[in-house]
C-alpha positions in Angstrom: -103.4 -182.7 6.5 -99.6 -182.7 6.0 -97.7 -179.5 5.2 -97.1 -180.7 1.7 -100.8 -181.5 1.2 -101.6 -178.0 2.5 -99.1 -176.5 0.0 -100.6 -178.5 -2.9 -104.1 -177.2 -1.9 -102.9 -173.6 -1.8 -101.2 -173.9 -5.2 -104.5 -175.2 -6.7 -106.3 -172.1 -5.3 -103.6 -170.0 -7.0 -104.0 -171.8 -10.3 -107.7 -171.0 -10.2 -107.1 -167.4 -9.4 -104.5 -166.9 -12.2 -105.6 -168.6 -15.5 -102.5 -167.2 -17.3 -100.2 -168.6 -14.6 -98.4 -167.6 -11.5 -94.9 -167.5 -10.0 -94.0 -167.8 -6.3 -90.4 -167.3 -5.2 -90.3 -168.2 -1.5 -87.7 -166.9 1.0 -85.4 -165.1 -1.5 -81.9 -164.9 0.0 -78.8 -163.7 -1.8 -81.0 -163.1 -4.9 -82.2 -166.7 -5.1 -85.4 -168.2 -3.8 -85.2 -171.2 -1.5 -88.3 -172.7 -3.2 -90.2 -171.8 -6.3 -93.6 -172.7 -7.8 -94.7 -171.4 -11.2 -97.2 -172.1 -14.0 -96.4 -169.3 -16.4 -96.3 -170.4 -20.1 -93.0 -172.1 -20.9 -92.4 -169.8 -23.8 -92.5 -166.8 -21.5 -90.4 -168.4 -18.8 -87.7 -169.3 -21.3 -87.8 -165.8 -22.8 -87.6 -164.2 -19.3 -84.7 -166.4 -18.3 -82.7 -166.1 -21.5 -82.9 -162.3 -21.3 -82.0 -162.1 -17.6 -85.2 -160.1 -16.8 -85.2 -161.0 -13.0 -82.7 -158.2 -12.3 -84.7 -155.7 -14.4 -88.3 -156.7 -13.6 -90.4 -153.9 -12.1 -92.5 -156.4 -10.2 -89.4 -157.9 -8.5 -88.1 -154.3 -7.8 -91.5 -153.5 -6.2 -91.5 -156.7 -4.2 -88.1 -155.9 -2.6 -89.1 -152.4 -1.6 -92.8 -152.9 -0.6 -94.9 -155.3 1.4 -98.5 -156.2 0.6 -100.3 -156.7 -2.7 -100.9 -154.5 -5.8 -102.0 -154.8 -9.4 -99.2 -154.7 -11.9 -100.9 -151.7 -13.5 -100.4 -149.7 -10.2 -96.7 -150.4 -10.0 -94.8 -147.1 -10.6 -91.3 -148.5 -11.0 -89.9 -147.8 -14.5 -90.1 -150.7 -16.9 -87.2 -149.6 -19.0 -87.0 -152.9 -20.9 -90.7 -153.2 -21.6 -91.0 -156.4 -19.7 -94.7 -156.0 -18.8 -95.6 -155.3 -22.4 -93.7 -158.4 -23.5 -95.5 -160.4 -20.8 -98.8 -159.2 -22.1 -97.9 -160.6 -25.6 -97.5 -164.0 -23.9 -101.0 -163.8 -22.3 -99.9 -162.2 -19.0 -102.0 -159.0 -19.6 -103.3 -158.3 -16.1 -101.5 -159.2 -12.9 -101.1 -158.9 -9.2 -97.8 -158.8 -7.2 -97.6 -160.0 -3.6 -94.7 -159.4 -1.3 -94.2 -160.6 2.3 -91.6 -161.5 4.8 -88.4 -159.7 5.9 -86.1 -158.4 3.2 -83.5 -161.1 4.3 -86.0 -163.8 3.4 -88.5 -162.1 1.1 -91.3 -164.0 -0.7 -92.4 -162.4 -4.0 -95.2 -163.6 -6.2 -96.9 -162.7 -9.5 -100.3 -163.9 -10.6 -101.6 -163.2 -14.2 -104.7 -163.4 -16.3 -105.6 -162.2 -19.9 -109.2 -161.1 -19.6 -109.5 -158.4 -16.8 -108.0 -156.8 -13.8 -108.0 -158.8 -10.5 -110.8 -157.8 -8.1 -110.1 -156.5 -4.6 -111.4 -159.8 -3.2 -109.1 -161.9 -5.4 -106.1 -159.7 -4.4 -106.9 -160.2 -0.8 -107.2 -164.0 -1.3 -104.0 -164.1 -3.2 -102.1 -162.3 -0.5 -103.6 -164.6 2.2 -102.4 -167.7 0.3 -99.0 -166.4 -0.5 -98.4 -165.3 3.1 -99.5 -168.8 4.3 -97.1 -170.4 1.8 -94.3 -168.1 3.1 -95.1 -169.1 6.7 -95.3 -172.9 6.2 -92.1 -173.0 4.1 -90.0 -171.2 6.6 -86.6 -173.0 6.3 -85.7 -175.0 9.5 -82.8 -173.7 11.5 -81.5 -177.2 12.3 -81.9 -180.9 11.8 -81.3 -183.7 14.3 -77.9 -185.3 14.4 -79.6 -188.6 13.2 -81.2 -186.8 10.2 -77.9 -185.1 9.3 -75.9 -188.3 9.4 -78.5 -190.2 7.3 -78.6 -187.4 4.6 -74.8 -187.0 4.5 -74.3 -190.7 3.9 -76.9 -190.8 1.1 -75.5 -187.6 -0.4 -72.0 -189.3 -0.4 -73.4 -192.0 -2.6 -74.1 -194.8 -0.1 -77.0 -197.1 -0.8 -79.5 -197.5 2.0 -78.1 -200.9 3.1 -74.5 -199.6 3.2 -75.5 -196.3 5.0 -77.5 -198.3 7.6 -74.6 -200.6 8.2 -72.2 -197.6 8.6 -74.5 -196.2 11.2 -75.1 -199.5 13.0 -78.9 -199.4 12.5 -81.4 -201.3 10.5 -82.3 -200.2 6.9 -85.8 -199.6 8.1 -84.5 -197.3 10.9 -82.5 -195.4 8.3 -85.6 -194.9 6.1 -87.4 -193.5 9.2 -84.6 -191.0 9.6 -84.7 -190.0 5.9 -88.5 -189.7 6.0 -88.4 -187.4 9.0 -85.7 -185.3 7.3 -87.9 -185.1 4.2 -90.9 -184.0 6.3 -88.8 -181.4 8.1 -87.5 -180.0 4.8 -90.9 -180.2 3.0 -89.2 -182.4 0.4 -90.9 -185.1 -1.7 -87.7 -187.1 -2.3 -84.5 -187.7 -0.5 -82.6 -186.0 -3.3 -84.7 -182.9 -2.8 -84.1 -183.1 0.9 -80.4 -183.3 0.4 -80.4 -180.3 -1.9 -82.5 -178.2 0.5 -80.4 -179.2 3.5 -77.4 -178.1 1.5 -78.9 -174.9 0.4 -80.0 -174.1 4.0 -76.4 -175.0 5.2 -77.7 -177.7 7.5 -75.4 -180.5 6.3 
């Protein structure tokens, strides 16, 4: 099983665990996650974003100061803006927060449901899955020179044939380099690989 297939499998588990949706912010650095996955209702996501709740969210505040997993109802950080009450009105009534990784590359996740509190077993499973996702998506610290050259040329707007000619290799060889870069960066497309390599300051 490839890393991407493993990620997809874990996300399906999370979806089953959280019928009202989930959010996973992986490797948060300089206030922004390197990768996100989320299935919260679009209306809630839009409302949350439009009101800038990320900087006021007690779940995020808990995630940056604690490691582990806890029910939302057990978080004691003040919810001055009533974010959790608003979330409940969008179907996110009961939830679990999971936090793992060093503060310089923290992963924070929320899982929600409308019918009941999460059981201890479900919380343990959620924490296991989130930790595994954190580990498998650890950003690489380098790419090969060949991968960097290939990504840079495509990022500069060169088509495959032109980029290959510039490198003095066949177009199929260029595609091999791009494919290996995508795998290294856990990207499904070359455009996504370029964006991640840029975000990780690898190109």
